[in-house]
mmCIF file of the N, C-alpha and C atoms, coordinates in Angstrom:
data_MODEL
# 
_entry.id   MODEL 
# 
loop_
_atom_site.group_PDB 
_atom_site.id 
_atom_site.type_symbol 
_atom_site.label_atom_id 
_atom_site.label_alt_id 
_atom_site.label_comp_id 
_atom_site.label_asym_id 
_atom_site.label_entity_id 
_atom_site.label_seq_id 
_atom_site.pdbx_PDB_ins_code 
_atom_site.Cartn_x 
_atom_site.Cartn_y 
_atom_site.Cartn_z 
_atom_site.occupancy 
_atom_site.B_iso_or_equiv 
_atom_site.pdbx_formal_charge 
_atom_site.auth_seq_id 
_atom_site.auth_comp_id 
_atom_site.auth_asym_id 
_atom_site.auth_atom_id 
_atom_site.pdbx_PDB_model_num 
ATOM 1   N N  . UNK A 1 1  ? 0.844   -1.164  0.000   1.00 0.00 ? 1  UNK A N  1 
ATOM 2   C CA . UNK A 1 1  ? 0.000   0.000   0.000   1.00 0.00 ? 1  UNK A CA 1 
ATOM 3   C C  . UNK A 1 1  ? 0.889   1.226   0.000   1.00 0.00 ? 1  UNK A C  1 
ATOM 4   N N  . UNK A 1 2  ? 0.455   2.264   -0.630  1.00 0.00 ? 2  UNK A N  1 
ATOM 5   C CA . UNK A 1 2  ? 1.174   3.532   -0.672  1.00 0.00 ? 2  UNK A CA 1 
ATOM 6   C C  . UNK A 1 2  ? 0.265   4.648   -0.156  1.00 0.00 ? 2  UNK A C  1 
ATOM 7   N N  . UNK A 1 3  ? 0.868   5.767   0.141   1.00 0.00 ? 3  UNK A N  1 
ATOM 8   C CA . UNK A 1 3  ? 0.115   6.909   0.655   1.00 0.00 ? 3  UNK A CA 1 
ATOM 9   C C  . UNK A 1 3  ? -0.902  7.434   -0.346  1.00 0.00 ? 3  UNK A C  1 
ATOM 10  N N  . UNK A 1 4  ? -2.026  7.935   0.134   1.00 0.00 ? 4  UNK A N  1 
ATOM 11  C CA . UNK A 1 4  ? -2.943  8.638   -0.759  1.00 0.00 ? 4  UNK A CA 1 
ATOM 12  C C  . UNK A 1 4  ? -2.278  9.929   -1.249  1.00 0.00 ? 4  UNK A C  1 
ATOM 13  N N  . UNK A 1 5  ? -2.369  10.209  -2.503  1.00 0.00 ? 5  UNK A N  1 
ATOM 14  C CA . UNK A 1 5  ? -1.722  11.379  -3.097  1.00 0.00 ? 5  UNK A CA 1 
ATOM 15  C C  . UNK A 1 5  ? -2.341  12.663  -2.562  1.00 0.00 ? 5  UNK A C  1 
ATOM 16  N N  . UNK A 1 6  ? -1.486  13.577  -2.111  1.00 0.00 ? 6  UNK A N  1 
ATOM 17  C CA . UNK A 1 6  ? -1.945  14.889  -1.678  1.00 0.00 ? 6  UNK A CA 1 
ATOM 18  C C  . UNK A 1 6  ? -2.651  14.920  -0.335  1.00 0.00 ? 6  UNK A C  1 
ATOM 19  N N  . UNK A 1 7  ? -2.649  13.850  0.393   1.00 0.00 ? 7  UNK A N  1 
ATOM 20  C CA . UNK A 1 7  ? -3.338  13.797  1.688   1.00 0.00 ? 7  UNK A CA 1 
ATOM 21  C C  . UNK A 1 7  ? -2.423  14.338  2.786   1.00 0.00 ? 7  UNK A C  1 
ATOM 22  N N  . UNK A 1 8  ? -2.808  15.434  3.461   1.00 0.00 ? 8  UNK A N  1 
ATOM 23  C CA . UNK A 1 8  ? -1.949  16.011  4.489   1.00 0.00 ? 8  UNK A CA 1 
ATOM 24  C C  . UNK A 1 8  ? -1.849  15.151  5.755   1.00 0.00 ? 8  UNK A C  1 
ATOM 25  N N  . UNK A 1 9  ? -2.837  14.300  6.002   1.00 0.00 ? 9  UNK A N  1 
ATOM 26  C CA . UNK A 1 9  ? -2.837  13.425  7.180   1.00 0.00 ? 9  UNK A CA 1 
ATOM 27  C C  . UNK A 1 9  ? -3.087  11.986  6.724   1.00 0.00 ? 9  UNK A C  1 
ATOM 28  N N  . UNK A 1 10 ? -2.074  11.318  6.164   1.00 0.00 ? 10 UNK A N  1 
ATOM 29  C CA . UNK A 1 10 ? -2.291  9.979   5.624   1.00 0.00 ? 10 UNK A CA 1 
ATOM 30  C C  . UNK A 1 10 ? -2.749  8.969   6.675   1.00 0.00 ? 10 UNK A C  1 
ATOM 31  N N  . UNK A 1 11 ? -2.281  9.098   7.916   1.00 0.00 ? 11 UNK A N  1 
ATOM 32  C CA . UNK A 1 11 ? -2.712  8.150   8.947   1.00 0.00 ? 11 UNK A CA 1 
ATOM 33  C C  . UNK A 1 11 ? -4.220  8.247   9.176   1.00 0.00 ? 11 UNK A C  1 
ATOM 34  N N  . UNK A 1 12 ? -4.781  9.451   9.052   1.00 0.00 ? 12 UNK A N  1 
ATOM 35  C CA . UNK A 1 12 ? -6.216  9.639   9.234   1.00 0.00 ? 12 UNK A CA 1 
ATOM 36  C C  . UNK A 1 12 ? -7.057  8.943   8.179   1.00 0.00 ? 12 UNK A C  1 
ATOM 37  N N  . UNK A 1 13 ? -6.450  8.654   7.034   1.00 0.00 ? 13 UNK A N  1 
ATOM 38  C CA . UNK A 1 13 ? -7.143  7.947   5.952   1.00 0.00 ? 13 UNK A CA 1 
ATOM 39  C C  . UNK A 1 13 ? -6.779  6.467   5.957   1.00 0.00 ? 13 UNK A C  1 
ATOM 40  N N  . UNK A 1 14 ? -5.481  6.183   6.093   1.00 0.00 ? 14 UNK A N  1 
ATOM 41  C CA . UNK A 1 14 ? -4.987  4.810   5.952   1.00 0.00 ? 14 UNK A CA 1 
ATOM 42  C C  . UNK A 1 14 ? -5.378  3.936   7.139   1.00 0.00 ? 14 UNK A C  1 
ATOM 43  N N  . UNK A 1 15 ? -5.277  4.445   8.363   1.00 0.00 ? 15 UNK A N  1 
ATOM 44  C CA . UNK A 1 15 ? -5.582  3.604   9.524   1.00 0.00 ? 15 UNK A CA 1 
ATOM 45  C C  . UNK A 1 15 ? -7.035  3.140   9.569   1.00 0.00 ? 15 UNK A C  1 
ATOM 46  N N  . UNK A 1 16 ? -8.027  4.007   9.321   1.00 0.00 ? 16 UNK A N  1 
ATOM 47  C CA . UNK A 1 16 ? -9.403  3.492   9.269   1.00 0.00 ? 16 UNK A CA 1 
ATOM 48  C C  . UNK A 1 16 ? -9.582  2.444   8.166   1.00 0.00 ? 16 UNK A C  1 
ATOM 49  N N  . UNK A 1 17 ? -8.926  2.647   7.025   1.00 0.00 ? 17 UNK A N  1 
ATOM 50  C CA . UNK A 1 17 ? -8.977  1.661   5.937   1.00 0.00 ? 17 UNK A CA 1 
ATOM 51  C C  . UNK A 1 17 ? -8.392  0.330   6.401   1.00 0.00 ? 17 UNK A C  1 
ATOM 52  N N  . UNK A 1 18 ? -7.248  0.362   7.067   1.00 0.00 ? 18 UNK A N  1 
ATOM 53  C CA . UNK A 1 18 ? -6.632  -0.875  7.540   1.00 0.00 ? 18 UNK A CA 1 
ATOM 54  C C  . UNK A 1 18 ? -7.489  -1.582  8.586   1.00 0.00 ? 18 UNK A C  1 
ATOM 55  N N  . UNK A 1 19 ? -8.114  -0.817  9.450   1.00 0.00 ? 19 UNK A N  1 
ATOM 56  C CA . UNK A 1 19 ? -8.989  -1.430  10.471  1.00 0.00 ? 19 UNK A CA 1 
ATOM 57  C C  . UNK A 1 19 ? -10.201 -2.102  9.820   1.00 0.00 ? 19 UNK A C  1 
ATOM 58  N N  . UNK A 1 20 ? -10.757 -1.466  8.803   1.00 0.00 ? 20 UNK A N  1 
ATOM 59  C CA . UNK A 1 20 ? -11.876 -2.085  8.076   1.00 0.00 ? 20 UNK A CA 1 
ATOM 60  C C  . UNK A 1 20 ? -11.418 -3.334  7.337   1.00 0.00 ? 20 UNK A C  1 
ATOM 61  N N  . UNK A 1 21 ? -10.224 -3.271  6.757   1.00 0.00 ? 21 UNK A N  1 
ATOM 62  C CA . UNK A 1 21 ? -9.686  -4.437  6.060   1.00 0.00 ? 21 UNK A CA 1 
ATOM 63  C C  . UNK A 1 21 ? -9.504  -5.592  7.035   1.00 0.00 ? 21 UNK A C  1 
ATOM 64  N N  . UNK A 1 22 ? -8.964  -5.306  8.214   1.00 0.00 ? 22 UNK A N  1 
ATOM 65  C CA . UNK A 1 22 ? -8.758  -6.355  9.227   1.00 0.00 ? 22 UNK A CA 1 
ATOM 66  C C  . UNK A 1 22 ? -10.093 -6.948  9.655   1.00 0.00 ? 22 UNK A C  1 
ATOM 67  N N  . UNK A 1 23 ? -11.087 -6.104  9.884   1.00 0.00 ? 23 UNK A N  1 
ATOM 68  C CA . UNK A 1 23 ? -12.416 -6.585  10.282  1.00 0.00 ? 23 UNK A CA 1 
ATOM 69  C C  . UNK A 1 23 ? -13.057 -7.444  9.198   1.00 0.00 ? 23 UNK A C  1 
ATOM 70  N N  . UNK A 1 24 ? -12.692 -7.179  7.946   1.00 0.00 ? 24 UNK A N  1 
ATOM 71  C CA . UNK A 1 24 ? -13.239 -7.944  6.816   1.00 0.00 ? 24 UNK A CA 1 
ATOM 72  C C  . UNK A 1 24 ? -12.472 -9.240  6.577   1.00 0.00 ? 24 UNK A C  1 
ATOM 73  N N  . UNK A 1 25 ? -11.411 -9.501  7.364   1.00 0.00 ? 25 UNK A N  1 
ATOM 74  C CA . UNK A 1 25 ? -10.704 -10.763 7.245   1.00 0.00 ? 25 UNK A CA 1 
ATOM 75  C C  . UNK A 1 25 ? -9.310  -10.699 6.632   1.00 0.00 ? 25 UNK A C  1 
ATOM 76  N N  . UNK A 1 26 ? -8.852  -9.507  6.261   1.00 0.00 ? 26 UNK A N  1 
ATOM 77  C CA . UNK A 1 26 ? -7.484  -9.392  5.738   1.00 0.00 ? 26 UNK A CA 1 
ATOM 78  C C  . UNK A 1 26 ? -6.527  -9.738  6.869   1.00 0.00 ? 26 UNK A C  1 
ATOM 79  N N  . UNK A 1 27 ? -5.547  -10.600 6.587   1.00 0.00 ? 27 UNK A N  1 
ATOM 80  C CA . UNK A 1 27 ? -4.662  -11.109 7.639   1.00 0.00 ? 27 UNK A CA 1 
ATOM 81  C C  . UNK A 1 27 ? -3.357  -10.347 7.785   1.00 0.00 ? 27 UNK A C  1 
ATOM 82  N N  . UNK A 1 28 ? -2.882  -9.706  6.718   1.00 0.00 ? 28 UNK A N  1 
ATOM 83  C CA . UNK A 1 28 ? -1.580  -9.026  6.813   1.00 0.00 ? 28 UNK A CA 1 
ATOM 84  C C  . UNK A 1 28 ? -1.573  -7.739  6.003   1.00 0.00 ? 28 UNK A C  1 
ATOM 85  N N  . UNK A 1 29 ? -0.673  -6.843  6.400   1.00 0.00 ? 29 UNK A N  1 
ATOM 86  C CA . UNK A 1 29 ? -0.523  -5.562  5.706   1.00 0.00 ? 29 UNK A CA 1 
ATOM 87  C C  . UNK A 1 29 ? 0.940   -5.392  5.318   1.00 0.00 ? 29 UNK A C  1 
ATOM 88  N N  . UNK A 1 30 ? 1.165   -4.812  4.139   1.00 0.00 ? 30 UNK A N  1 
ATOM 89  C CA . UNK A 1 30 ? 2.520   -4.550  3.644   1.00 0.00 ? 30 UNK A CA 1 
ATOM 90  C C  . UNK A 1 30 ? 2.544   -3.144  3.039   1.00 0.00 ? 30 UNK A C  1 
ATOM 91  N N  . UNK A 1 31 ? 2.681   -2.118  3.879   1.00 0.00 ? 31 UNK A N  1 
ATOM 92  C CA . UNK A 1 31 ? 2.763   -0.760  3.345   1.00 0.00 ? 31 UNK A CA 1 
ATOM 93  C C  . UNK A 1 31 ? 4.174   -0.416  2.867   1.00 0.00 ? 31 UNK A C  1 
ATOM 94  N N  . UNK A 1 32 ? 4.258   0.553   1.993   1.00 0.00 ? 32 UNK A N  1 
ATOM 95  C CA . UNK A 1 32 ? 5.522   1.072   1.479   1.00 0.00 ? 32 UNK A CA 1 
ATOM 96  C C  . UNK A 1 32 ? 5.808   2.399   2.171   1.00 0.00 ? 32 UNK A C  1 
ATOM 97  N N  . UNK A 1 33 ? 6.994   2.527   2.712   1.00 0.00 ? 33 UNK A N  1 
ATOM 98  C CA . UNK A 1 33 ? 7.414   3.741   3.392   1.00 0.00 ? 33 UNK A CA 1 
ATOM 99  C C  . UNK A 1 33 ? 8.789   4.121   2.858   1.00 0.00 ? 33 UNK A C  1 
ATOM 100 N N  . UNK A 1 34 ? 9.360   5.162   3.369   1.00 0.00 ? 34 UNK A N  1 
ATOM 101 C CA . UNK A 1 34 ? 10.707  5.582   3.006   1.00 0.00 ? 34 UNK A CA 1 
ATOM 102 C C  . UNK A 1 34 ? 11.662  5.196   4.132   1.00 0.00 ? 34 UNK A C  1 
ATOM 103 N N  . UNK A 1 35 ? 12.882  4.852   3.796   1.00 0.00 ? 35 UNK A N  1 
ATOM 104 C CA . UNK A 1 35 ? 13.868  4.553   4.835   1.00 0.00 ? 35 UNK A CA 1 
ATOM 105 C C  . UNK A 1 35 ? 14.204  5.799   5.646   1.00 0.00 ? 35 UNK A C  1 
ATOM 106 N N  . UNK A 1 36 ? 13.880  6.974   5.127   1.00 0.00 ? 36 UNK A N  1 
ATOM 107 C CA . UNK A 1 36 ? 14.166  8.231   5.818   1.00 0.00 ? 36 UNK A CA 1 
ATOM 108 C C  . UNK A 1 36 ? 13.104  8.590   6.858   1.00 0.00 ? 36 UNK A C  1 
ATOM 109 N N  . UNK A 1 37 ? 11.972  7.886   6.872   1.00 0.00 ? 37 UNK A N  1 
ATOM 110 C CA . UNK A 1 37 ? 10.892  8.191   7.814   1.00 0.00 ? 37 UNK A CA 1 
ATOM 111 C C  . UNK A 1 37 ? 10.841  7.096   8.874   1.00 0.00 ? 37 UNK A C  1 
ATOM 112 N N  . UNK A 1 38 ? 11.160  7.420   10.126  1.00 0.00 ? 38 UNK A N  1 
ATOM 113 C CA . UNK A 1 38 ? 11.187  6.401   11.179  1.00 0.00 ? 38 UNK A CA 1 
ATOM 114 C C  . UNK A 1 38 ? 9.788   6.006   11.641  1.00 0.00 ? 38 UNK A C  1 
ATOM 115 N N  . UNK A 1 39 ? 9.711   4.852   12.268  1.00 0.00 ? 39 UNK A N  1 
ATOM 116 C CA . UNK A 1 39 ? 8.466   4.423   12.892  1.00 0.00 ? 39 UNK A CA 1 
ATOM 117 C C  . UNK A 1 39 ? 8.036   5.501   13.879  1.00 0.00 ? 39 UNK A C  1 
ATOM 118 N N  . UNK A 1 40 ? 6.782   5.934   13.793  1.00 0.00 ? 40 UNK A N  1 
ATOM 119 C CA . UNK A 1 40 ? 6.270   6.992   14.647  1.00 0.00 ? 40 UNK A CA 1 
ATOM 120 C C  . UNK A 1 40 ? 6.518   8.385   14.111  1.00 0.00 ? 40 UNK A C  1 
ATOM 121 N N  . UNK A 1 41 ? 7.270   8.501   13.021  1.00 0.00 ? 41 UNK A N  1 
ATOM 122 C CA . UNK A 1 41 ? 7.555   9.790   12.407  1.00 0.00 ? 41 UNK A CA 1 
ATOM 123 C C  . UNK A 1 41 ? 6.359   10.307  11.633  1.00 0.00 ? 41 UNK A C  1 
ATOM 124 N N  . UNK A 1 42 ? 6.566   11.305  10.801  1.00 0.00 ? 42 UNK A N  1 
ATOM 125 C CA . UNK A 1 42 ? 5.458   11.882  10.038  1.00 0.00 ? 42 UNK A CA 1 
ATOM 126 C C  . UNK A 1 42 ? 4.935   10.925  8.966   1.00 0.00 ? 42 UNK A C  1 
ATOM 127 N N  . UNK A 1 43 ? 3.766   11.243  8.444   1.00 0.00 ? 43 UNK A N  1 
ATOM 128 C CA . UNK A 1 43 ? 3.162   10.517  7.313   1.00 0.00 ? 43 UNK A CA 1 
ATOM 129 C C  . UNK A 1 43 ? 3.043   9.029   7.627   1.00 0.00 ? 43 UNK A C  1 
ATOM 130 N N  . UNK A 1 44 ? 3.676   8.191   6.804   1.00 0.00 ? 44 UNK A N  1 
ATOM 131 C CA . UNK A 1 44 ? 3.540   6.740   6.996   1.00 0.00 ? 44 UNK A CA 1 
ATOM 132 C C  . UNK A 1 44 ? 4.224   6.240   8.262   1.00 0.00 ? 44 UNK A C  1 
ATOM 133 N N  . UNK A 1 45 ? 5.050   7.061   8.900   1.00 0.00 ? 45 UNK A N  1 
ATOM 134 C CA . UNK A 1 45 ? 5.661   6.665   10.173  1.00 0.00 ? 45 UNK A CA 1 
ATOM 135 C C  . UNK A 1 45 ? 4.616   6.400   11.241  1.00 0.00 ? 45 UNK A C  1 
ATOM 136 N N  . UNK A 1 46 ? 3.528   7.159   11.211  1.00 0.00 ? 46 UNK A N  1 
ATOM 137 C CA . UNK A 1 46 ? 2.432   6.955   12.167  1.00 0.00 ? 46 UNK A CA 1 
ATOM 138 C C  . UNK A 1 46 ? 1.678   5.664   11.861  1.00 0.00 ? 46 UNK A C  1 
ATOM 139 N N  . UNK A 1 47 ? 1.526   5.368   10.586  1.00 0.00 ? 47 UNK A N  1 
ATOM 140 C CA . UNK A 1 47 ? 0.884   4.110   10.190  1.00 0.00 ? 47 UNK A CA 1 
ATOM 141 C C  . UNK A 1 47 ? 1.764   2.945   10.617  1.00 0.00 ? 47 UNK A C  1 
ATOM 142 N N  . UNK A 1 48 ? 3.051   3.041   10.359  1.00 0.00 ? 48 UNK A N  1 
ATOM 143 C CA . UNK A 1 48 ? 4.009   2.002   10.742  1.00 0.00 ? 48 UNK A CA 1 
ATOM 144 C C  . UNK A 1 48 ? 3.885   1.704   12.239  1.00 0.00 ? 48 UNK A C  1 
ATOM 145 N N  . UNK A 1 49 ? 3.847   2.735   13.050  1.00 0.00 ? 49 UNK A N  1 
ATOM 146 C CA . UNK A 1 49 ? 3.768   2.570   14.493  1.00 0.00 ? 49 UNK A CA 1 
ATOM 147 C C  . UNK A 1 49 ? 2.470   1.884   14.933  1.00 0.00 ? 49 UNK A C  1 
ATOM 148 N N  . UNK A 1 50 ? 1.387   2.110   14.223  1.00 0.00 ? 50 UNK A N  1 
ATOM 149 C CA . UNK A 1 50 ? 0.080   1.565   14.609  1.00 0.00 ? 50 UNK A CA 1 
ATOM 150 C C  . UNK A 1 50 ? -0.155  0.131   14.131  1.00 0.00 ? 50 UNK A C  1 
ATOM 151 N N  . UNK A 1 51 ? 0.627   -0.347  13.178  1.00 0.00 ? 51 UNK A N  1 
ATOM 152 C CA . UNK A 1 51 ? 0.368   -1.666  12.589  1.00 0.00 ? 51 UNK A CA 1 
ATOM 153 C C  . UNK A 1 51 ? 0.281   -2.820  13.582  1.00 0.00 ? 51 UNK A C  1 
ATOM 154 N N  . UNK A 1 52 ? 1.170   -2.928  14.574  1.00 0.00 ? 52 UNK A N  1 
ATOM 155 C CA . UNK A 1 52 ? 1.068   -4.068  15.496  1.00 0.00 ? 52 UNK A CA 1 
ATOM 156 C C  . UNK A 1 52 ? -0.252  -4.121  16.262  1.00 0.00 ? 52 UNK A C  1 
ATOM 157 N N  . UNK A 1 53 ? -0.917  -2.989  16.420  1.00 0.00 ? 53 UNK A N  1 
ATOM 158 C CA . UNK A 1 53 ? -2.208  -2.974  17.092  1.00 0.00 ? 53 UNK A CA 1 
ATOM 159 C C  . UNK A 1 53 ? -3.369  -3.347  16.189  1.00 0.00 ? 53 UNK A C  1 
ATOM 160 N N  . UNK A 1 54 ? -3.114  -3.459  14.897  1.00 0.00 ? 54 UNK A N  1 
ATOM 161 C CA . UNK A 1 54 ? -4.172  -3.772  13.935  1.00 0.00 ? 54 UNK A CA 1 
ATOM 162 C C  . UNK A 1 54 ? -4.006  -5.179  13.359  1.00 0.00 ? 54 UNK A C  1 
ATOM 163 N N  . UNK A 1 55 ? -2.778  -5.541  13.018  1.00 0.00 ? 55 UNK A N  1 
ATOM 164 C CA . UNK A 1 55 ? -2.511  -6.827  12.368  1.00 0.00 ? 55 UNK A CA 1 
ATOM 165 C C  . UNK A 1 55 ? -1.503  -7.646  13.172  1.00 0.00 ? 55 UNK A C  1 
ATOM 166 N N  . UNK A 1 56 ? -1.685  -8.969  13.160  1.00 0.00 ? 56 UNK A N  1 
ATOM 167 C CA . UNK A 1 56 ? -0.685  -9.866  13.725  1.00 0.00 ? 56 UNK A CA 1 
ATOM 168 C C  . UNK A 1 56 ? 0.461   -10.064 12.740  1.00 0.00 ? 56 UNK A C  1 
ATOM 169 N N  . UNK A 1 57 ? 0.146   -10.020 11.452  1.00 0.00 ? 57 UNK A N  1 
ATOM 170 C CA . UNK A 1 57 ? 1.137   -10.220 10.399  1.00 0.00 ? 57 UNK A CA 1 
ATOM 171 C C  . UNK A 1 57 ? 1.287   -8.920  9.616   1.00 0.00 ? 57 UNK A C  1 
ATOM 172 N N  . UNK A 1 58 ? 2.466   -8.337  9.661   1.00 0.00 ? 58 UNK A N  1 
ATOM 173 C CA . UNK A 1 58 ? 2.698   -7.080  8.946   1.00 0.00 ? 58 UNK A CA 1 
ATOM 174 C C  . UNK A 1 58 ? 4.197   -6.907  8.717   1.00 0.00 ? 58 UNK A C  1 
ATOM 175 N N  . UNK A 1 59 ? 4.517   -6.118  7.718   1.00 0.00 ? 59 UNK A N  1 
ATOM 176 C CA . UNK A 1 59 ? 5.884   -5.704  7.448   1.00 0.00 ? 59 UNK A CA 1 
ATOM 177 C C  . UNK A 1 59 ? 5.806   -4.373  6.712   1.00 0.00 ? 59 UNK A C  1 
ATOM 178 N N  . UNK A 1 60 ? 6.781   -3.507  6.942   1.00 0.00 ? 60 UNK A N  1 
ATOM 179 C CA . UNK A 1 60 ? 6.842   -2.230  6.251   1.00 0.00 ? 60 UNK A CA 1 
ATOM 180 C C  . UNK A 1 60 ? 8.041   -2.271  5.315   1.00 0.00 ? 60 UNK A C  1 
ATOM 181 N N  . UNK A 1 61 ? 7.798   -2.101  4.032   1.00 0.00 ? 61 UNK A N  1 
ATOM 182 C CA . UNK A 1 61 ? 8.880   -2.026  3.059   1.00 0.00 ? 61 UNK A CA 1 
ATOM 183 C C  . UNK A 1 61 ? 9.461   -0.622  3.119   1.00 0.00 ? 61 UNK A C  1 
ATOM 184 N N  . UNK A 1 62 ? 10.765  -0.530  3.378   1.00 0.00 ? 62 UNK A N  1 
ATOM 185 C CA . UNK A 1 62 ? 11.412  0.772   3.533   1.00 0.00 ? 62 UNK A CA 1 
ATOM 186 C C  . UNK A 1 62 ? 12.645  0.840   2.642   1.00 0.00 ? 62 UNK A C  1 
ATOM 187 N N  . UNK A 1 63 ? 12.465  0.909   1.346   1.00 0.00 ? 63 UNK A N  1 
ATOM 188 C CA . UNK A 1 63 ? 13.630  0.950   0.459   1.00 0.00 ? 63 UNK A CA 1 
ATOM 189 C C  . UNK A 1 63 ? 14.451  2.212   0.686   1.00 0.00 ? 63 UNK A C  1 
ATOM 190 N N  . UNK A 1 64 ? 15.750  2.058   0.518   1.00 0.00 ? 64 UNK A N  1 
ATOM 191 C CA . UNK A 1 64 ? 16.617  3.218   0.686   1.00 0.00 ? 64 UNK A CA 1 
ATOM 192 C C  . UNK A 1 64 ? 16.706  4.033   -0.601  1.00 0.00 ? 64 UNK A C  1 
ATOM 193 N N  . UNK A 1 65 ? 16.519  3.388   -1.717  1.00 0.00 ? 65 UNK A N  1 
ATOM 194 C CA . UNK A 1 65 ? 16.562  4.057   -3.010  1.00 0.00 ? 65 UNK A CA 1 
ATOM 195 C C  . UNK A 1 65 ? 16.085  3.050   -4.034  1.00 0.00 ? 65 UNK A C  1 
ATOM 196 N N  . UNK A 1 66 ? 15.285  3.471   -4.982  1.00 0.00 ? 66 UNK A N  1 
ATOM 197 C CA . UNK A 1 66 ? 14.843  2.543   -6.000  1.00 0.00 ? 66 UNK A CA 1 
ATOM 198 C C  . UNK A 1 66 ? 14.575  3.280   -7.293  1.00 0.00 ? 66 UNK A C  1 
ATOM 199 N N  . UNK A 1 67 ? 14.572  2.530   -8.345  1.00 0.00 ? 67 UNK A N  1 
ATOM 200 C CA . UNK A 1 67 ? 14.322  3.097   -9.670  1.00 0.00 ? 67 UNK A CA 1 
ATOM 201 C C  . UNK A 1 67 ? 12.831  3.028   -9.978  1.00 0.00 ? 67 UNK A C  1 
ATOM 202 N N  . UNK A 1 68 ? 12.386  3.895   -10.822 1.00 0.00 ? 68 UNK A N  1 
ATOM 203 C CA . UNK A 1 68 ? 11.014  3.846   -11.311 1.00 0.00 ? 68 UNK A CA 1 
ATOM 204 C C  . UNK A 1 68 ? 11.060  4.012   -12.818 1.00 0.00 ? 68 UNK A C  1 
ATOM 205 N N  . UNK A 1 69 ? 10.001  3.569   -13.455 1.00 0.00 ? 69 UNK A N  1 
ATOM 206 C CA . UNK A 1 69 ? 9.958   3.680   -14.906 1.00 0.00 ? 69 UNK A CA 1 
ATOM 207 C C  . UNK A 1 69 ? 8.686   4.365   -15.383 1.00 0.00 ? 69 UNK A C  1 
ATOM 208 N N  . UNK A 1 70 ? 8.246   5.398   -14.649 1.00 0.00 ? 70 UNK A N  1 
ATOM 209 C CA . UNK A 1 70 ? 7.070   6.147   -15.080 1.00 0.00 ? 70 UNK A CA 1 
ATOM 210 C C  . UNK A 1 70 ? 7.439   6.926   -16.341 1.00 0.00 ? 70 UNK A C  1 
ATOM 211 N N  . UNK A 1 71 ? 6.729   6.687   -17.406 1.00 0.00 ? 71 UNK A N  1 
ATOM 212 C CA . UNK A 1 71 ? 7.026   7.382   -18.654 1.00 0.00 ? 71 UNK A CA 1 
ATOM 213 C C  . UNK A 1 71 ? 5.952   8.378   -19.039 1.00 0.00 ? 71 UNK A C  1 
ATOM 214 N N  . UNK A 1 72 ? 4.882   8.413   -18.260 1.00 0.00 ? 72 UNK A N  1 
ATOM 215 C CA . UNK A 1 72 ? 3.796   9.374   -18.507 1.00 0.00 ? 72 UNK A CA 1 
ATOM 216 C C  . UNK A 1 72 ? 3.495   10.093  -17.204 1.00 0.00 ? 72 UNK A C  1 
ATOM 217 N N  . UNK A 1 73 ? 2.616   11.083  -17.251 1.00 0.00 ? 73 UNK A N  1 
ATOM 218 C CA . UNK A 1 73 ? 2.214   11.750  -16.017 1.00 0.00 ? 73 UNK A CA 1 
ATOM 219 C C  . UNK A 1 73 ? 1.585   10.734  -15.090 1.00 0.00 ? 73 UNK A C  1 
ATOM 220 N N  . UNK A 1 74 ? 2.052   10.716  -13.873 1.00 0.00 ? 74 UNK A N  1 
ATOM 221 C CA . UNK A 1 74 ? 1.557   9.762   -12.897 1.00 0.00 ? 74 UNK A CA 1 
ATOM 222 C C  . UNK A 1 74 ? 1.540   10.445  -11.545 1.00 0.00 ? 74 UNK A C  1 
ATOM 223 N N  . UNK A 1 75 ? 0.538   10.186  -10.743 1.00 0.00 ? 75 UNK A N  1 
ATOM 224 C CA . UNK A 1 75 ? 0.372   10.880  -9.467  1.00 0.00 ? 75 UNK A CA 1 
ATOM 225 C C  . UNK A 1 75 ? 1.552   10.703  -8.532  1.00 0.00 ? 75 UNK A C  1 
ATOM 226 N N  . UNK A 1 76 ? 2.257   9.586   -8.614  1.00 0.00 ? 76 UNK A N  1 
ATOM 227 C CA . UNK A 1 76 ? 3.381   9.333   -7.708  1.00 0.00 ? 76 UNK A CA 1 
ATOM 228 C C  . UNK A 1 76 ? 4.724   9.594   -8.364  1.00 0.00 ? 76 UNK A C  1 
ATOM 229 N N  . UNK A 1 77 ? 4.710   10.067  -9.610  1.00 0.00 ? 77 UNK A N  1 
ATOM 230 C CA . UNK A 1 77 ? 5.986   10.327  -10.301 1.00 0.00 ? 77 UNK A CA 1 
ATOM 231 C C  . UNK A 1 77 ? 6.617   11.608  -9.794  1.00 0.00 ? 77 UNK A C  1 
# 
């Protein structure tokens, strides 16, 4: 999962979504974060910190640097 584009408070959107997903039977979460944002930090850092209270199975992907191949206008480019 990635952050909603342009959302100033991603935890306010993502955490309710994750709680609904868990209630619907989803067993694990795998959000994408930045290696520069610590657990409990801004944006996805708050989501990262809350995951153990929502899911038994979770991992946060925190790449240090990666390539992308967006060749057209894209919201995350």
